[in-house]
CHARMM-style PDB file with segment names, atoms N, HN, CA, C and O in Angstrom:
ATOM      1  N   MET     1     103.216 123.912  60.450  1.00  0.00      PROA
ATOM      2  CA  MET     1     104.521 123.471  60.912  1.00  0.00      PROA
ATOM      3  C   MET     1     104.412 122.017  61.380  1.00  0.00      PROA
ATOM      4  O   MET     1     103.458 121.634  62.058  1.00  0.00      PROA
ATOM      5  N   LYS     2     105.392 121.239  61.008  1.00  0.00      PROA
ATOM      6  HN  LYS     2     106.167 121.550  60.458  1.00  0.00      PROA
ATOM      7  CA  LYS     2     105.427 119.838  61.411  1.00  0.00      PROA
ATOM      8  C   LYS     2     105.789 119.704  62.890  1.00  0.00      PROA
ATOM      9  O   LYS     2     106.585 120.469  63.434  1.00  0.00      PROA
ATOM     10  N   LEU     3     105.182 118.719  63.507  1.00  0.00      PROA
ATOM     11  HN  LEU     3     104.535 118.097  63.065  1.00  0.00      PROA
ATOM     12  CA  LEU     3     105.540 118.401  64.894  1.00  0.00      PROA
ATOM     13  C   LEU     3     106.774 117.511  64.903  1.00  0.00      PROA
ATOM     14  O   LEU     3     107.046 116.804  63.932  1.00  0.00      PROA
ATOM     15  N   ILE     4     107.504 117.547  65.981  1.00  0.00      PROA
ATOM     16  HN  ILE     4     107.283 118.121  66.770  1.00  0.00      PROA
ATOM     17  CA  ILE     4     108.681 116.664  66.111  1.00  0.00      PROA
ATOM     18  C   ILE     4     108.244 115.217  66.024  1.00  0.00      PROA
ATOM     19  O   ILE     4     108.955 114.395  65.446  1.00  0.00      PROA
ATOM     20  N   SER     5     107.098 114.891  66.580  1.00  0.00      PROA
ATOM     21  HN  SER     5     106.521 115.559  67.049  1.00  0.00      PROA
ATOM     22  CA  SER     5     106.593 113.510  66.493  1.00  0.00      PROA
ATOM     23  C   SER     5     106.317 113.110  65.038  1.00  0.00      PROA
ATOM     24  O   SER     5     106.464 111.939  64.688  1.00  0.00      PROA
ATOM     25  N   ASP     6     105.922 114.059  64.191  1.00  0.00      PROA
ATOM     26  HN  ASP     6     105.803 115.011  64.476  1.00  0.00      PROA
ATOM     27  CA  ASP     6     105.727 113.764  62.767  1.00  0.00      PROA
ATOM     28  C   ASP     6     107.051 113.383  62.115  1.00  0.00      PROA
ATOM     29  O   ASP     6     107.109 112.458  61.305  1.00  0.00      PROA
ATOM     30  N   TYR     7     108.114 114.103  62.476  1.00  0.00      PROA
ATOM     31  HN  TYR     7     108.067 114.854  63.134  1.00  0.00      PROA
ATOM     32  CA  TYR     7     109.435 113.758  61.962  1.00  0.00      PROA
ATOM     33  C   TYR     7     109.848 112.361  62.435  1.00  0.00      PROA
ATOM     34  O   TYR     7     110.427 111.589  61.671  1.00  0.00      PROA
ATOM     35  N   ALA     8     109.551 112.044  63.683  1.00  0.00      PROA
ATOM     36  HN  ALA     8     109.080 112.671  64.304  1.00  0.00      PROA
ATOM     37  CA  ALA     8     109.899 110.726  64.224  1.00  0.00      PROA
ATOM     38  C   ALA     8     109.228 109.608  63.431  1.00  0.00      PROA
ATOM     39  O   ALA     8     109.848 108.586  63.136  1.00  0.00      PROA
ATOM     40  N   ILE     9     107.972 109.807  63.094  1.00  0.00      PROA
ATOM     41  HN  ILE     9     107.468 110.637  63.334  1.00  0.00      PROA
ATOM     42  CA  ILE     9     107.255 108.805  62.294  1.00  0.00      PROA
ATOM     43  C   ILE     9     107.880 108.676  60.918  1.00  0.00      PROA
ATOM     44  O   ILE     9     108.093 107.569  60.425  1.00  0.00      PROA
ATOM     45  N   GLU    10     108.175 109.812  60.300  1.00  0.00      PROA
ATOM     46  HN  GLU    10     108.002 110.711  60.701  1.00  0.00      PROA
ATOM     47  CA  GLU    10     108.770 109.803  58.968  1.00  0.00      PROA
ATOM     48  C   GLU    10     110.129 109.112  58.972  1.00  0.00      PROA
ATOM     49  O   GLU    10     110.435 108.330  58.071  1.00  0.00      PROA
ATOM     50  N   ILE    11     110.930 109.396  59.968  1.00  0.00      PROA
ATOM     51  HN  ILE    11     110.682 110.031  60.700  1.00  0.00      PROA
ATOM     52  CA  ILE    11     112.256 108.780  60.106  1.00  0.00      PROA
ATOM     53  C   ILE    11     112.127 107.277  60.303  1.00  0.00      PROA
ATOM     54  O   ILE    11     112.821 106.499  59.648  1.00  0.00      PROA
ATOM     55  N   SER    12     111.252 106.872  61.191  1.00  0.00      PROA
ATOM     56  HN  SER    12     110.687 107.504  61.723  1.00  0.00      PROA
ATOM     57  CA  SER    12     111.055 105.452  61.482  1.00  0.00      PROA
ATOM     58  C   SER    12     110.581 104.681  60.250  1.00  0.00      PROA
ATOM     59  O   SER    12     110.926 103.513  60.071  1.00  0.00      PROA
ATOM     60  N   THR    13     109.804 105.328  59.420  1.00  0.00      PROA
ATOM     61  HN  THR    13     109.524 106.276  59.566  1.00  0.00      PROA
ATOM     62  CA  THR    13     109.311 104.709  58.194  1.00  0.00      PROA
ATOM     63  C   THR    13     110.423 104.556  57.163  1.00  0.00      PROA
ATOM     64  O   THR    13     110.476 103.563  56.437  1.00  0.00      PROA
ATOM     65  N   ASP    14     111.307 105.543  57.105  1.00  0.00      PROA
ATOM     66  HN  ASP    14     111.265 106.349  57.694  1.00  0.00      PROA
ATOM     67  CA  ASP    14     112.351 105.566  56.069  1.00  0.00      PROA
ATOM     68  C   ASP    14     113.610 104.797  56.462  1.00  0.00      PROA
ATOM     69  O   ASP    14     114.209 104.127  55.621  1.00  0.00      PROA
ATOM     70  N   TRP    15     114.011 104.884  57.711  1.00  0.00      PROA
ATOM     71  HN  TRP    15     113.524 105.428  58.394  1.00  0.00      PROA
ATOM     72  CA  TRP    15     115.302 104.341  58.144  1.00  0.00      PROA
ATOM     73  C   TRP    15     115.104 102.959  58.775  1.00  0.00      PROA
ATOM     74  O   TRP    15     114.522 102.823  59.851  1.00  0.00      PROA
ATOM     75  N   LYS    16     115.591 101.973  58.090  1.00  0.00      PROA
ATOM     76  HN  LYS    16     116.064 102.084  57.216  1.00  0.00      PROA
ATOM     77  CA  LYS    16     115.499 100.594  58.592  1.00  0.00      PROA
ATOM     78  C   LYS    16     116.760 100.289  59.398  1.00  0.00      PROA
ATOM     79  O   LYS    16     117.827 100.837  59.119  1.00  0.00      PROA
ATOM     80  N   ASN    17     116.640  99.423  60.386  1.00  0.00      PROA
ATOM     81  HN  ASN    17     115.774  98.977  60.613  1.00  0.00      PROA
ATOM     82  CA  ASN    17     117.769  99.013  61.246  1.00  0.00      PROA
ATOM     83  C   ASN    17     118.430 100.207  61.923  1.00  0.00      PROA
ATOM     84  O   ASN    17     119.636 100.416  61.791  1.00  0.00      PROA
ATOM     85  N   ILE    18     117.651 100.971  62.634  1.00  0.00      PROA
ATOM     86  HN  ILE    18     116.672 100.801  62.741  1.00  0.00      PROA
ATOM     87  CA  ILE    18     118.151 102.146  63.332  1.00  0.00      PROA
ATOM     88  C   ILE    18     119.022 101.692  64.499  1.00  0.00      PROA
ATOM     89  O   ILE    18     118.579 100.890  65.321  1.00  0.00      PROA
ATOM     90  N   PRO    19     120.263 102.197  64.584  1.00  0.00      PROA
ATOM     91  CA  PRO    19     121.134 101.836  65.709  1.00  0.00      PROA
ATOM     92  C   PRO    19     120.524 102.281  67.035  1.00  0.00      PROA
ATOM     93  O   PRO    19     119.779 103.259  67.091  1.00  0.00      PROA
ATOM     94  N   ARG    20     120.846 101.557  68.090  1.00  0.00      PROA
ATOM     95  HN  ARG    20     121.451 100.762  68.044  1.00  0.00      PROA
ATOM     96  CA  ARG    20     120.265 101.821  69.403  1.00  0.00      PROA
ATOM     97  C   ARG    20     120.527 103.247  69.882  1.00  0.00      PROA
ATOM     98  O   ARG    20     119.649 103.875  70.475  1.00  0.00      PROA
ATOM     99  N   ASN    21     121.737 103.762  69.626  1.00  0.00      PROA
ATOM    100  HN  ASN    21     122.450 103.252  69.144  1.00  0.00      PROA
ATOM    101  CA  ASN    21     122.053 105.104  70.103  1.00  0.00      PROA
ATOM    102  C   ASN    21     121.152 106.173  69.445  1.00  0.00      PROA
ATOM    103  O   ASN    21     120.791 107.153  70.097  1.00  0.00      PROA
ATOM    104  N   ALA    22     120.796 105.998  68.197  1.00  0.00      PROA
ATOM    105  HN  ALA    22     121.089 105.201  67.668  1.00  0.00      PROA
ATOM    106  CA  ALA    22     119.887 106.931  67.537  1.00  0.00      PROA
ATOM    107  C   ALA    22     118.442 106.618  67.894  1.00  0.00      PROA
ATOM    108  O   ALA    22     117.625 107.527  68.033  1.00  0.00      PROA
ATOM    109  N   SER    23     118.127 105.354  68.041  1.00  0.00      PROA
ATOM    110  HN  SER    23     118.791 104.615  67.928  1.00  0.00      PROA
ATOM    111  CA  SER    23     116.757 104.924  68.338  1.00  0.00      PROA
ATOM    112  C   SER    23     116.263 105.477  69.681  1.00  0.00      PROA
ATOM    113  O   SER    23     115.091 105.831  69.810  1.00  0.00      PROA
ATOM    114  N   ALA    24     117.121 105.550  70.646  1.00  0.00      PROA
ATOM    115  HN  ALA    24     118.073 105.263  70.542  1.00  0.00      PROA
ATOM    116  CA  ALA    24     116.737 106.066  71.958  1.00  0.00      PROA
ATOM    117  C   ALA    24     116.234 107.517  71.848  1.00  0.00      PROA
ATOM    118  O   ALA    24     115.233 107.873  72.470  1.00  0.00      PROA
ATOM    119  N   TYR    25     116.918 108.339  71.070  1.00  0.00      PROA
ATOM    120  HN  TYR    25     117.731 108.049  70.565  1.00  0.00      PROA
ATOM    121  CA  TYR    25     116.503 109.725  70.900  1.00  0.00      PROA
ATOM    122  C   TYR    25     115.272 109.816  70.019  1.00  0.00      PROA
ATOM    123  O   TYR    25     114.416 110.675  70.232  1.00  0.00      PROA
ATOM    124  N   LEU    26     115.175 108.933  69.023  1.00  0.00      PROA
ATOM    125  HN  LEU    26     115.870 108.235  68.849  1.00  0.00      PROA
ATOM    126  CA  LEU    26     114.007 108.915  68.154  1.00  0.00      PROA
ATOM    127  C   LEU    26     112.758 108.558  68.944  1.00  0.00      PROA
ATOM    128  O   LEU    26     111.690 109.115  68.690  1.00  0.00      PROA
ATOM    129  N   ASP    27     112.872 107.647  69.889  1.00  0.00      PROA
ATOM    130  HN  ASP    27     113.740 107.195  70.096  1.00  0.00      PROA
ATOM    131  CA  ASP    27     111.752 107.300  70.771  1.00  0.00      PROA
ATOM    132  C   ASP    27     111.272 108.511  71.568  1.00  0.00      PROA
ATOM    133  O   ASP    27     110.071 108.719  71.738  1.00  0.00      PROA
ATOM    134  N   CYS    28     112.209 109.293  72.046  1.00  0.00      PROA
ATOM    135  HN  CYS    28     113.185 109.124  71.908  1.00  0.00      PROA
ATOM    136  CA  CYS    28     111.854 110.518  72.774  1.00  0.00      PROA
ATOM    137  C   CYS    28     111.170 111.515  71.836  1.00  0.00      PROA
ATOM    138  O   CYS    28     110.180 112.146  72.205  1.00  0.00      PROA
ATOM    139  N   MET    29     111.703 111.648  70.633  1.00  0.00      PROA
ATOM    140  HN  MET    29     112.507 111.135  70.333  1.00  0.00      PROA
ATOM    141  CA  MET    29     111.130 112.579  69.665  1.00  0.00      PROA
ATOM    142  C   MET    29     109.671 112.223  69.343  1.00  0.00      PROA
ATOM    143  O   MET    29     108.876 113.110  69.031  1.00  0.00      PROA
ATOM    144  N   ALA    30     109.317 110.944  69.414  1.00  0.00      PROA
ATOM    145  HN  ALA    30     109.963 110.224  69.667  1.00  0.00      PROA
ATOM    146  CA  ALA    30     107.949 110.529  69.133  1.00  0.00      PROA
ATOM    147  C   ALA    30     106.956 111.099  70.136  1.00  0.00      PROA
ATOM    148  O   ALA    30     105.760 111.171  69.852  1.00  0.00      PROA
ATOM    149  N   ASP    31     107.438 111.503  71.303  1.00  0.00      PROA
ATOM    150  HN  ASP    31     108.409 111.445  71.534  1.00  0.00      PROA
ATOM    151  CA  ASP    31     106.575 112.064  72.343  1.00  0.00      PROA
ATOM    152  C   ASP    31     106.601 113.589  72.397  1.00  0.00      PROA
ATOM    153  O   ASP    31     105.991 114.185  73.284  1.00  0.00      PROA
ATOM    154  N   LEU    32     107.288 114.213  71.475  1.00  0.00      PROA
ATOM    155  HN  LEU    32     107.784 113.729  70.754  1.00  0.00      PROA
ATOM    156  CA  LEU    32     107.444 115.673  71.486  1.00  0.00      PROA
ATOM    157  C   LEU    32     106.663 116.329  70.366  1.00  0.00      PROA
ATOM    158  O   LEU    32     106.462 115.743  69.302  1.00  0.00      PROA
ATOM    159  N   GLU    33     106.224 117.553  70.619  1.00  0.00      PROA
ATOM    160  HN  GLU    33     106.387 118.029  71.483  1.00  0.00      PROA
ATOM    161  CA  GLU    33     105.532 118.315  69.588  1.00  0.00      PROA
ATOM    162  C   GLU    33     106.370 119.470  69.055  1.00  0.00      PROA
ATOM    163  O   GLU    33     106.576 119.595  67.847  1.00  0.00      PROA
ATOM    164  N   HSD    34     106.851 120.310  69.963  1.00  0.00      PROA
ATOM    165  HN  HSD    34     106.684 120.209  70.944  1.00  0.00      PROA
ATOM    166  CA  HSD    34     107.534 121.539  69.552  1.00  0.00      PROA
ATOM    167  C   HSD    34     108.969 121.583  70.107  1.00  0.00      PROA
ATOM    168  O   HSD    34     109.296 120.914  71.087  1.00  0.00      PROA
ATOM    169  N   ILE    35     109.793 122.375  69.459  1.00  0.00      PROA
ATOM    170  HN  ILE    35     109.527 122.918  68.662  1.00  0.00      PROA
ATOM    171  CA  ILE    35     111.220 122.426  69.803  1.00  0.00      PROA
ATOM    172  C   ILE    35     111.458 123.007  71.198  1.00  0.00      PROA
ATOM    173  O   ILE    35     112.513 122.767  71.784  1.00  0.00      PROA
ATOM    174  N   ASN    36     110.517 123.754  71.736  1.00  0.00      PROA
ATOM    175  HN  ASN    36     109.659 123.949  71.261  1.00  0.00      PROA
ATOM    176  CA  ASN    36     110.678 124.332  73.074  1.00  0.00      PROA
ATOM    177  C   ASN    36     110.060 123.470  74.176  1.00  0.00      PROA
ATOM    178  O   ASN    36     110.044 123.867  75.341  1.00  0.00      PROA
ATOM    179  N   ASP    37     109.552 122.294  73.810  1.00  0.00      PROA
ATOM    180  HN  ASP    37     109.565 121.971  72.863  1.00  0.00      PROA
ATOM    181  CA  ASP    37     108.996 121.369  74.792  1.00  0.00      PROA
ATOM    182  C   ASP    37     110.109 120.758  75.626  1.00  0.00      PROA
ATOM    183  O   ASP    37     111.295 120.850  75.307  1.00  0.00      PROA
ATOM    184  N   MET    38     109.670 120.129  76.708  1.00  0.00      PROA
ATOM    185  HN  MET    38     108.707 120.054  76.967  1.00  0.00      PROA
ATOM    186  CA  MET    38     110.606 119.391  77.575  1.00  0.00      PROA
ATOM    187  C   MET    38     110.218 117.919  77.577  1.00  0.00      PROA
ATOM    188  O   MET    38     109.040 117.569  77.495  1.00  0.00      PROA
ATOM    189  N   TYR    39     111.220 117.074  77.669  1.00  0.00      PROA
ATOM    190  HN  TYR    39     112.176 117.358  77.736  1.00  0.00      PROA
ATOM    191  CA  TYR    39     111.030 115.642  77.846  1.00  0.00      PROA
ATOM    192  C   TYR    39     111.696 115.306  79.170  1.00  0.00      PROA
ATOM    193  O   TYR    39     112.910 115.107  79.229  1.00  0.00      PROA
ATOM    194  N   PHE    40     110.921 115.244  80.208  1.00  0.00      PROA
ATOM    195  HN  PHE    40     109.935 115.406  80.161  1.00  0.00      PROA
ATOM    196  CA  PHE    40     111.426 115.156  81.581  1.00  0.00      PROA
ATOM    197  C   PHE    40     112.378 116.327  81.823  1.00  0.00      PROA
ATOM    198  O   PHE    40     111.931 117.474  81.814  1.00  0.00      PROA
ATOM    199  N   HSD    41     113.662 116.085  82.036  1.00  0.00      PROA
ATOM    200  HN  HSD    41     114.025 115.153  82.044  1.00  0.00      PROA
ATOM    201  CA  HSD    41     114.603 117.192  82.322  1.00  0.00      PROA
ATOM    202  C   HSD    41     115.389 117.639  81.089  1.00  0.00      PROA
ATOM    203  O   HSD    41     116.263 118.500  81.190  1.00  0.00      PROA
ATOM    204  N   ASP    42     115.084 117.060  79.934  1.00  0.00      PROA
ATOM    205  HN  ASP    42     114.374 116.360  79.852  1.00  0.00      PROA
ATOM    206  CA  ASP    42     115.822 117.403  78.704  1.00  0.00      PROA
ATOM    207  C   ASP    42     114.936 118.250  77.787  1.00  0.00      PROA
ATOM    208  O   ASP    42     113.729 118.033  77.682  1.00  0.00      PROA
ATOM    209  N   SER    43     115.565 119.205  77.137  1.00  0.00      PROA
ATOM    210  HN  SER    43     116.545 119.382  77.222  1.00  0.00      PROA
ATOM    211  CA  SER    43     114.827 120.012  76.179  1.00  0.00      PROA
ATOM    212  C   SER    43     114.639 119.246  74.876  1.00  0.00      PROA
ATOM    213  O   SER    43     115.459 118.398  74.523  1.00  0.00      PROA
ATOM    214  N   ALA    44     113.570 119.545  74.173  1.00  0.00      PROA
ATOM    215  HN  ALA    44     112.904 120.234  74.460  1.00  0.00      PROA
ATOM    216  CA  ALA    44     113.354 118.935  72.852  1.00  0.00      PROA
ATOM    217  C   ALA    44     114.522 119.257  71.929  1.00  0.00      PROA
ATOM    218  O   ALA    44     114.954 118.417  71.141  1.00  0.00      PROA
ATOM    219  N   ARG    45     115.020 120.467  72.035  1.00  0.00      PROA
ATOM    220  HN  ARG    45     114.668 121.150  72.675  1.00  0.00      PROA
ATOM    221  CA  ARG    45     116.146 120.896  71.188  1.00  0.00      PROA
ATOM    222  C   ARG    45     117.361 119.983  71.421  1.00  0.00      PROA
ATOM    223  O   ARG    45     117.996 119.548  70.461  1.00  0.00      PROA
ATOM    224  N   SER    46     117.682 119.695  72.672  1.00  0.00      PROA
ATOM    225  HN  SER    46     117.166 120.048  73.452  1.00  0.00      PROA
ATOM    226  CA  SER    46     118.845 118.839  72.943  1.00  0.00      PROA
ATOM    227  C   SER    46     118.598 117.410  72.463  1.00  0.00      PROA
ATOM    228  O   SER    46     119.525 116.756  71.985  1.00  0.00      PROA
ATOM    229  N   ILE    47     117.384 116.922  72.581  1.00  0.00      PROA
ATOM    230  HN  ILE    47     116.632 117.454  72.970  1.00  0.00      PROA
ATOM    231  CA  ILE    47     117.084 115.567  72.098  1.00  0.00      PROA
ATOM    232  C   ILE    47     117.234 115.492  70.595  1.00  0.00      PROA
ATOM    233  O   ILE    47     117.818 114.538  70.080  1.00  0.00      PROA
ATOM    234  N   VAL    48     116.717 116.483  69.879  1.00  0.00      PROA
ATOM    235  HN  VAL    48     116.243 117.258  70.298  1.00  0.00      PROA
ATOM    236  CA  VAL    48     116.849 116.492  68.414  1.00  0.00      PROA
ATOM    237  C   VAL    48     118.320 116.600  68.010  1.00  0.00      PROA
ATOM    238  O   VAL    48     118.765 115.920  67.085  1.00  0.00      PROA
ATOM    239  N   LEU    49     119.069 117.452  68.704  1.00  0.00      PROA
ATOM    240  HN  LEU    49     118.708 118.004  69.456  1.00  0.00      PROA
ATOM    241  CA  LEU    49     120.491 117.582  68.376  1.00  0.00      PROA
ATOM    242  C   LEU    49     121.259 116.294  68.673  1.00  0.00      PROA
ATOM    243  O   LEU    49     122.146 115.920  67.905  1.00  0.00      PROA
ATOM    244  N   TYR    50     120.940 115.617  69.760  1.00  0.00      PROA
ATOM    245  HN  TYR    50     120.220 115.920  70.383  1.00  0.00      PROA
ATOM    246  CA  TYR    50     121.573 114.331  70.068  1.00  0.00      PROA
ATOM    247  C   TYR    50     121.187 113.289  69.029  1.00  0.00      PROA
ATOM    248  O   TYR    50     122.017 112.469  68.636  1.00  0.00      PROA
ATOM    249  N   PHE    51     119.929 113.313  68.579  1.00  0.00      PROA
ATOM    250  HN  PHE    51     119.255 113.978  68.899  1.00  0.00      PROA
ATOM    251  CA  PHE    51     119.530 112.394  67.519  1.00  0.00      PROA
ATOM    252  C   PHE    51     120.378 112.647  66.272  1.00  0.00      PROA
ATOM    253  O   PHE    51     120.935 111.716  65.689  1.00  0.00      PROA
ATOM    254  N   LEU    52     120.469 113.908  65.874  1.00  0.00      PROA
ATOM    255  HN  LEU    52     120.017 114.664  66.348  1.00  0.00      PROA
ATOM    256  CA  LEU    52     121.247 114.237  64.665  1.00  0.00      PROA
ATOM    257  C   LEU    52     122.699 113.809  64.799  1.00  0.00      PROA
ATOM    258  O   LEU    52     123.301 113.350  63.828  1.00  0.00      PROA
ATOM    259  N   ALA    53     123.264 113.952  65.983  1.00  0.00      PROA
ATOM    260  HN  ALA    53     122.774 114.324  66.772  1.00  0.00      PROA
ATOM    261  CA  ALA    53     124.648 113.538  66.204  1.00  0.00      PROA
ATOM    262  C   ALA    53     124.831 112.031  66.070  1.00  0.00      PROA
ATOM    263  O   ALA    53     125.925 111.556  65.767  1.00  0.00      PROA
ATOM    264  N   ASN    54     123.761 111.287  66.294  1.00  0.00      PROA
ATOM    265  HN  ASN    54     122.872 111.673  66.540  1.00  0.00      PROA
ATOM    266  CA  ASN    54     123.830 109.831  66.222  1.00  0.00      PROA
ATOM    267  C   ASN    54     123.205 109.255  64.948  1.00  0.00      PROA
ATOM    268  O   ASN    54     123.041 108.041  64.828  1.00  0.00      PROA
ATOM    269  N   ALA    55     122.862 110.123  64.006  1.00  0.00      PROA
ATOM    270  HN  ALA    55     122.996 111.109  64.103  1.00  0.00      PROA
ATOM    271  CA  ALA    55     122.179 109.681  62.788  1.00  0.00      PROA
ATOM    272  C   ALA    55     123.070 109.736  61.551  1.00  0.00      PROA
ATOM    273  O   ALA    55     122.565 109.804  60.431  1.00  0.00      PROA
ATOM    274  N   SER    56     124.358 109.709  61.736  1.00  0.00      PROA
ATOM    275  HN  SER    56     124.768 109.653  62.646  1.00  0.00      PROA
ATOM    276  CA  SER    56     125.270 109.808  60.578  1.00  0.00      PROA
ATOM    277  C   SER    56     125.163 108.614  59.627  1.00  0.00      PROA
ATOM    278  O   SER    56     125.509 108.733  58.452  1.00  0.00      PROA
ATOM    279  N   GLN    57     124.692 107.476  60.114  1.00  0.00      PROA
ATOM    280  HN  GLN    57     124.410 107.380  61.068  1.00  0.00      PROA
ATOM    281  CA  GLN    57     124.560 106.291  59.261  1.00  0.00      PROA
ATOM    282  C   GLN    57     123.320 106.341  58.368  1.00  0.00      PROA
ATOM    283  O   GLN    57     123.213 105.580  57.406  1.00  0.00      PROA
ATOM    284  N   TRP    58     122.395 107.229  58.682  1.00  0.00      PROA
ATOM    285  HN  TRP    58     122.482 107.847  59.463  1.00  0.00      PROA
ATOM    286  CA  TRP    58     121.174 107.350  57.896  1.00  0.00      PROA
ATOM    287  C   TRP    58     121.483 108.168  56.647  1.00  0.00      PROA
ATOM    288  O   TRP    58     121.902 109.321  56.740  1.00  0.00      PROA
ATOM    289  N   LYS    59     121.273 107.564  55.479  1.00  0.00      PROA
ATOM    290  HN  LYS    59     120.933 106.627  55.403  1.00  0.00      PROA
ATOM    291  CA  LYS    59     121.638 108.181  54.205  1.00  0.00      PROA
ATOM    292  C   LYS    59     120.428 108.263  53.282  1.00  0.00      PROA
ATOM    293  O   LYS    59     119.392 107.650  53.541  1.00  0.00      PROA
ATOM    294  N   GLY    60     120.571 109.017  52.215  1.00  0.00      PROA
ATOM    295  HN  GLY    60     121.412 109.515  52.004  1.00  0.00      PROA
ATOM    296  CA  GLY    60     119.534 109.136  51.196  1.00  0.00      PROA
ATOM    297  C   GLY    60     118.923 110.515  51.159  1.00  0.00      PROA
ATOM    298  O   GLY    60     119.213 111.375  51.991  1.00  0.00      PROA
ATOM    299  N   GLU    61     118.063 110.706  50.162  1.00  0.00      PROA
ATOM    300  HN  GLU    61     117.828 110.007  49.486  1.00  0.00      PROA
ATOM    301  CA  GLU    61     117.429 112.009  49.952  1.00  0.00      PROA
ATOM    302  C   GLU    61     116.522 112.398  51.113  1.00  0.00      PROA
ATOM    303  O   GLU    61     116.540 113.544  51.564  1.00  0.00      PROA
ATOM    304  N   ASN    62     115.728 111.444  51.596  1.00  0.00      PROA
ATOM    305  HN  ASN    62     115.714 110.513  51.230  1.00  0.00      PROA
ATOM    306  CA  ASN    62     114.860 111.757  52.751  1.00  0.00      PROA
ATOM    307  C   ASN    62     115.692 112.124  53.962  1.00  0.00      PROA
ATOM    308  O   ASN    62     115.356 113.056  54.693  1.00  0.00      PROA
ATOM    309  N   ALA    63     116.775 111.397  54.180  1.00  0.00      PROA
ATOM    310  HN  ALA    63     117.048 110.639  53.586  1.00  0.00      PROA
ATOM    311  CA  ALA    63     117.639 111.691  55.325  1.00  0.00      PROA
ATOM    312  C   ALA    63     118.217 113.101  55.222  1.00  0.00      PROA
ATOM    313  O   ALA    63     118.222 113.846  56.201  1.00  0.00      PROA
ATOM    314  N   LYS    64     118.696 113.460  54.051  1.00  0.00      PROA
ATOM    315  HN  LYS    64     118.692 112.855  53.256  1.00  0.00      PROA
ATOM    316  CA  LYS    64     119.274 114.793  53.862  1.00  0.00      PROA
ATOM    317  C   LYS    64     118.230 115.878  54.136  1.00  0.00      PROA
ATOM    318  O   LYS    64     118.507 116.858  54.827  1.00  0.00      PROA
ATOM    319  N   ARG    65     117.042 115.691  53.590  1.00  0.00      PROA
ATOM    320  HN  ARG    65     116.818 114.895  53.028  1.00  0.00      PROA
ATOM    321  CA  ARG    65     115.989 116.700  53.742  1.00  0.00      PROA
ATOM    322  C   ARG    65     115.552 116.814  55.204  1.00  0.00      PROA
ATOM    323  O   ARG    65     115.463 117.918  55.741  1.00  0.00      PROA
ATOM    324  N   ILE    66     115.285 115.689  55.837  1.00  0.00      PROA
ATOM    325  HN  ILE    66     115.357 114.793  55.401  1.00  0.00      PROA
ATOM    326  CA  ILE    66     114.792 115.730  57.217  1.00  0.00      PROA
ATOM    327  C   ILE    66     115.871 116.258  58.169  1.00  0.00      PROA
ATOM    328  O   ILE    66     115.572 117.046  59.065  1.00  0.00      PROA
ATOM    329  N   LYS    67     117.097 115.836  57.982  1.00  0.00      PROA
ATOM    330  HN  LYS    67     117.340 115.196  57.254  1.00  0.00      PROA
ATOM    331  CA  LYS    67     118.172 116.342  58.833  1.00  0.00      PROA
ATOM    332  C   LYS    67     118.304 117.856  58.690  1.00  0.00      PROA
ATOM    333  O   LYS    67     118.496 118.558  59.683  1.00  0.00      PROA
ATOM    334  N   ALA    68     118.202 118.363  57.461  1.00  0.00      PROA
ATOM    335  HN  ALA    68     118.045 117.793  56.654  1.00  0.00      PROA
ATOM    336  CA  ALA    68     118.282 119.820  57.245  1.00  0.00      PROA
ATOM    337  C   ALA    68     117.125 120.527  57.913  1.00  0.00      PROA
ATOM    338  O   ALA    68     117.311 121.584  58.515  1.00  0.00      PROA
ATOM    339  N   GLU    69     115.928 119.960  57.816  1.00  0.00      PROA
ATOM    340  HN  GLU    69     115.777 119.101  57.326  1.00  0.00      PROA
ATOM    341  CA  GLU    69     114.758 120.574  58.458  1.00  0.00      PROA
ATOM    342  C   GLU    69     114.892 120.571  59.968  1.00  0.00      PROA
ATOM    343  O   GLU    69     114.550 121.559  60.618  1.00  0.00      PROA
ATOM    344  N   LEU    70     115.385 119.474  60.541  1.00  0.00      PROA
ATOM    345  HN  LEU    70     115.662 118.672  60.012  1.00  0.00      PROA
ATOM    346  CA  LEU    70     115.575 119.407  61.979  1.00  0.00      PROA
ATOM    347  C   LEU    70     116.655 120.376  62.456  1.00  0.00      PROA
ATOM    348  O   LEU    70     116.510 120.992  63.512  1.00  0.00      PROA
ATOM    349  N   LYS    71     117.733 120.514  61.691  1.00  0.00      PROA
ATOM    350  HN  LYS    71     117.851 120.013  60.833  1.00  0.00      PROA
ATOM    351  CA  LYS    71     118.786 121.477  62.032  1.00  0.00      PROA
ATOM    352  C   LYS    71     118.232 122.887  62.029  1.00  0.00      PROA
ATOM    353  O   LYS    71     118.539 123.678  62.921  1.00  0.00      PROA
ATOM    354  N   GLN    72     117.415 123.208  61.031  1.00  0.00      PROA
ATOM    355  HN  GLN    72     117.166 122.565  60.307  1.00  0.00      PROA
ATOM    356  CA  GLN    72     116.811 124.542  60.948  1.00  0.00      PROA
ATOM    357  C   GLN    72     115.863 124.775  62.113  1.00  0.00      PROA
ATOM    358  O   GLN    72     115.816 125.868  62.676  1.00  0.00      PROA
ATOM    359  N   LEU    73     115.116 123.754  62.467  1.00  0.00      PROA
ATOM    360  HN  LEU    73     115.154 122.866  62.010  1.00  0.00      PROA
ATOM    361  CA  LEU    73     114.191 123.838  63.601  1.00  0.00      PROA
ATOM    362  C   LEU    73     114.953 124.152  64.892  1.00  0.00      PROA
ATOM    363  O   LEU    73     114.474 124.917  65.729  1.00  0.00      PROA
ATOM    364  N   CYS    74     116.118 123.567  65.044  1.00  0.00      PROA
ATOM    365  HN  CYS    74     116.507 122.945  64.364  1.00  0.00      PROA
ATOM    366  CA  CYS    74     116.920 123.783  66.262  1.00  0.00      PROA
ATOM    367  C   CYS    74     117.509 125.199  66.319  1.00  0.00      PROA
ATOM    368  O   CYS    74     117.828 125.693  67.400  1.00  0.00      PROA
ATOM    369  N   LYS    75     117.652 125.839  65.179  1.00  0.00      PROA
ATOM    370  HN  LYS    75     117.393 125.438  64.301  1.00  0.00      PROA
ATOM    371  CA  LYS    75     118.202 127.194  65.150  1.00  0.00      PROA
ATOM    372  C   LYS    75     117.180 128.243  65.560  1.00  0.00      PROA
ATOM    373  O   LYS    75     117.542 129.336  65.998  1.00  0.00      PROA
ATOM    374  N   ASN    76     115.902 127.909  65.418  1.00  0.00      PROA
ATOM    375  HN  ASN    76     115.607 127.022  65.062  1.00  0.00      PROA
ATOM    376  CA  ASN    76     114.836 128.881  65.714  1.00  0.00      PROA
ATOM    377  C   ASN    76     114.599 129.026  67.200  1.00  0.00      PROA
ATOM    378  OT1 ASN    76     113.739 129.802  67.615  1.00  0.00      PROA
TER     379      ASN     76
END
């Protein structure tokens, strides 16, 4: 199973010019491993969901695949 930090690296590599609102959550994701982890007082699940809510400008095949994988991860 991929770590959330692995997704953060993959996203950062693929998405150029990340808007600040998405970048803030992506930075948090870089420090997370599993969906049930905590980042200070926020759950990893909420951080990933907030990232997804702010990632609508990210397009392409990688974006579609990674967003779908992250959504599925949040459902578990």
